[in-house]
C-alpha positions, 0 to 999 in steps of 0.5 A, spaced: 481 057 938 479 062 934 485 062 929 482 055 928 476 057 926 479 062 921 484 058 918 478 052 917 473 059 914 479 060 910 481 053 907 473 054 905 475 060 902 481 057 898 476 053 895 471 057 893 477 061 889 479 055 886 472 053 885 471 060 882 477 059 878 474 053 875 468 055 873 471 062 869 476 056 865 469 053 863 466 059 861 472 060 856 472 055 854 464 056 853 465 062 849 472 060 844 468 054 842 462 059 840 457 054 843 454 059 846 447 054 849 451 053 854 453 060 855 447 062 859 449 057 865 456 057 865 455 064 867 450 062 872 454 057 875 460 062 876 455 067 879 453 062 884 460 060 886 461 069 887 454 067 892 457 063 896 463 066 896 460 074 899 456 068 904 463 066 906 466 072 907 463 075 913 464 069 915 471 069 915 471 077 916 468 074 924 473 070 926 478 075 923 475 079 928 475 075 933 483 072 932 485 079 933 481 080 938 484 074 942 492 077 941 490 083 941 489 087 936 484 093 935 480 095 929 480 091 923 486 088 921 487 085 915 490 077 913 498 080 913 497 083 918 494 079 924 499 074 922 504 079 922 501 078 930 500 072 930 503 066 935 506 061 931 505 056 927 500 061 926 503 067 923 505 062 918 499 058 916 497 065 916 502 067 911 501 062 906 493 062 907 495 069 904 499 068 899 495 063 897 488 067 897 491 073 893 494 069 888 487 066 886 484 073 887 489 075 881 488 070 877 480 070 877 481 078 876 485 077 869 481 070 867 475 074 868 478 080 865 479 075 859 472 072 859 469 079 859 474 081 853 472 075 848 464 076 850 465 083 847 468 081 840 463 076 840 458 080 842 460 086 837 461 080 831 454 078 832 452 085 830 456 086 824 453 080 822 447 083 824 449 089 820 450 085 814 443 081 815 439 088 815 443 090 809 441 085 804 435 081 807 431 086 802 432 082 796 425 085 792 422 090 793 416 094 794 413 091 787 415 084 788 421 084 783 428 083 784 432 089 788 438 090 785 443 089 791 440 083 792 445 077 794 445 071 798 450 069 804 450 063 809 449 064 816 451 060 821 446 059 826 452 056 832 452 065 832 
């Protein structure tokens, strides 16, 4: 039955979205810890899960189309419309999937935006630190004499 396959695909998509949420939270922890060593790896892992989700979306679209045709729906109905037209118990199951997927999507969008903001702040702080270094690096002039603007500073290598 096409609703069985659709439900299986939706469960898989929910698992992938939960994995994405976990990976985004991991990325957030890496960003906020200031340990940039693992940032590229965390970002790569997010991209890998996103690729898996894209593949699952294609499978879901095919299964949703088959389920819609099995109950006489034309076009490309969304999950909510499909749930409204589905026979019992599929109507409740599809509604539950819709609610769960919508909730996960909202959490992912919020966390993704938060991570982008954190990265932007980190990038700006790094730029400001580098500008400060460039302004004070010239501790000697062309003659080898100490420059009047000579100063020293500590550099946190974890930036």
